C-alpha positions, 0 to 999 in steps of 0.5 A, spaced: 683 876 479 679 880 484 678 886 479 671 888 477 669 892 471 661 895 473 659 897 466 653 900 463 650 901 455 643 903 453 638 899 452 637 896 445 631 894 443 631 891 450 635 890 456 636 883 454 640 885 446 645 890 450 646 884 454 646 878 449 651 883 445 657 883 450 657 875 452 658 874 444 663 878 444 665 877 451 664 870 452 663 865 447 669 864 442 674 869 446 674 868 454 676 874 456 671 874 462 666 873 466 660 876 467 653 877 471 648 882 470 648 888 476 641 889 477 639 896 479 632 898 482 628 904 478 630 909 483 627 917 482 631 920 477 630 927 479 631 933 474 638 934 470 640 940 475 640 935 480 643 929 478 649 932 474 651 936 481 650 929 485 654 926 479 662 930 484 658 929 490 657 920 488 664 920 486 667 924 492 663 920 496 666 914 491 672 915 494 671 916 502 666 910 502 671 907 500 678 909 503 674 908 510 672 901 507 678 899 506 682 903 513 677 898 517 681 891 513 687 895 516 684 896 522 682 889 523 688 886 520 693 890 525 688 888 532 687 880 530 693 878 528 692 875 523 695 872 516 692 875 510 689 868 509 685 868 515 683 876 516 680 874 508 676 868 510 672 871 514 669 877 509 663 876 508 657 880 507 649 879 507 653 872 509 657 870 503 663 871 500 665 879 497 666 876 490 659 873 491 655 878 494 657 884 488 656 879 483 648 876 485 648 885 487 641 886 491 639 893 493 638 893 500 630 896 500 630 897 508 637 901 508 636 904 502 629 905 500 627 907 494 621 911 494 627 917 496 630 921 491 637 919 489 640 925 494 636 922 501 639 916 499 646 918 499 645 922 505 643 915 508 650 913 505 653 918 507 652 920 514 652 912 516 660 912 514 662 917 516 659 914 523 662 907 522 669 912 520 668 917 528 667 909 531 673 907 527 677 912 529 675 912 536 677 905 537 684 906 533 686 911 538 683 907 544 687 901 541 693 905 540 693 907 547 693 901 550 698 898 546 703 903 548 701 902 555 702 894 555 709 895 550 711 898 557 710 893 561 711 887 557 718 885 553 715 882 548 710 875 550 714 875 557 709 878 564 705 875 568 699 875 566 694 881 570 699 884 564 701 881 558 697 883 551 692 876 551 691 877 543 695 871 542 693 867 547 686 867 546 681 864 540 674 865 538 672 859 541 674 862 548 667 866 548 661 867 547 659 872 542 653 875 539 648 873 546 644 879 547 644 874 555 652 871 557 658 874 556 665 871 558 670 873 562 678 872 564 680 871 570 687 870 573 687 864 579 693 863 583 696 855 582 695 854 589 688 856 588 685 851 582 682 846 587 679 852 590 677 856 584 674 850 581 669 848 587 667 856 587 666 859 582 658 857 579 657 860 586 660 865 586 655 870 584 646 868 581 647 865 573 654 863 572 652 857 567 654 851 571 661 846 568 661 854 564 670 854 567 676 851 562 684 853 563 685 857 557 693 857 559 698 858 565 704 861 566 709 859 572 704 862 577 698 863 575 693 859 570 687 863 566 680 862 566 674 862 562 667 863 566 661 864 562 655 868 565 649 872 565 649 880 563 645 882 569 651 878 575 658 880 572 659 886 577 656 882 583 661 876 581 667 881 580 665 882 587 665 875 590 672 874 585 675 878 588 674 877 595 677 870 593 683 873 591 682 870 584 683 877 578 678 879 572 682 879 565 680 885 562 680 882 554 673 882 549 673 879 543 672 885 538 672 881 531 664 881 531 664 888 531 669 890 526 668 885 521 661 888 521 663 895 521 667 893 515 662 889 511 656 895 514 661 899 509 664 894 503 656 894 503 655 902 502 660 902 498 657 898 491 650 901 494 655 907 491 656 904 485 650 903 484 648 910 485 654 911 480 652 907 474 644 909 474 646 918 475 650 916 469 647 913 465 641 916 464 646 923 464 648 920 457 644 916 455 638 921 455 630 919 458 626 915 459 630 910 463 632 906 458 639 900 461 643 894 462 649 895 468 652 889 468 658 887 471 665 885 468 670 880 471 676 881 466 680 875 465 689 878 468 691 877 461 686 879 457 684 886 460 687 889 454 684 884 449 678 886 453 677 894 453 678 894 445 673 889 443 669 894 449 671 899 445 670 896 438 663 894 442 660 902 443 665 906 441 658 909 437 656 911 444 661 918 444 666 917 439 670 922 441 672 918 447 672 912 443 677 916 439 682 918 446 682 911 446 685 909 439 689 913 439 692 911 446 692 905 444 698 905 439 701 909 443 707 904 448 706 907 457 700 912 456 696 910 462 689 914 461 688 911 469 688 917 473 682 920 468 679 913 466 673 915 461 670 910 456 664 912 451 659 906 456 659 908 464 664 904 467 666 903 474 672 899 477 671 894 484 677 892 486 673 886 492 681 886 495 682 890 501 688 887 503 691 890 500 696 893 506 704 890 508 703 884 513 
C-alpha cells in the first residue's frame, strides 16, 4: 500500500497520551495500520482571519502541487522510456525512498524557515513549484519537437547514427553526471577512421581525460564513441573533431535534472500537507496549539474497519461529522470521497506517483 492517512487529534493531558490511544486502537490488537508520528515544528499561528483564508489557499495549492508532481513523474517516464519499476527505484527524496521520507518526515528549516509567517512559507512553496511547472512545460515542448523531428528522420530504429535517437543506445553509466568541471560527449566516427580516432582524440584539445573514449555502439557505417573532457575545452574539441571528419552527436543525459525536479516538487507537496494539518488543527482544536499529527498506513483489507475505529475514537470532537459518517456506513454504495470530512483532521497522501499508462 502506497496510501497514507495524515491525521491529527487534540492532545489529551499530553500529546503522548493521544499517540498511545491511537496505537492501542489500531495496532496492538487488530493490526489495522502501521503508524508513525508526523513531526510538525512550532509554526507561527497568526490571526484567525489569516488562518481561515489560508486554509482555502492551501487546499488549492495542495491540488496544484500534487498535479505538478504527477506531471513530472509522467514526463520522466515518457522521456526515459524506463519500465515502471525501474523509474520507481530512482525516486528518492533527500536520499531515501518516498515512503521512508514521509514516515520519517522532518521539516526543512533551510528551505522553509519557521520564523516566517504561514502565508510567507506557502508563497515560497508556491513560487518554487510554479518555477518547476514552467520549466517542465519548456522541457516538454522541446522534447515533443525533438521527438517529432526524429520521427521524420528515422523509421523505428533505422537510420544512421547521425540522425537516429540514442535513447535506446546510451545508458546512465556511459556519462559523467553532476560534475561541475567534466562532461561526456558522444562522437560518431566512420568505421574506417577508428584507428585514427583512438590515436588522436586525446590531443584534439587540452584537458581531454586520457583513455576516456569507449565504443558504445556501431552500425554498418559508423561507431558511437564517448569521450570525457573538461567543460572549458568543449568548443576547441568540437572544432578539431570536425576537421578530423568526426561528428559530435548532441545528446545530454538529463535524468538527474528530471529527478531533481520531481523530488523537489514531492518534498514541497509533503510540506504543504504539514501546513494544512497545522492550520486545520488550530482552527478545529483552538489555542494554545496542542495536537498530535500522525501518519497512518492502512492495511488494504481493513480500511473500512480502520475508518470505523477512528470514528469511534474521535467522534466526540465533532458530533455532526460523526453522525454523517455513521449514516454513510449504513448506505451501500454511498461515497463521500469527493468531500471527505471527519471528526479529526484528515488528508490522504498517495506515494504512487506512477499511476499512468505505460
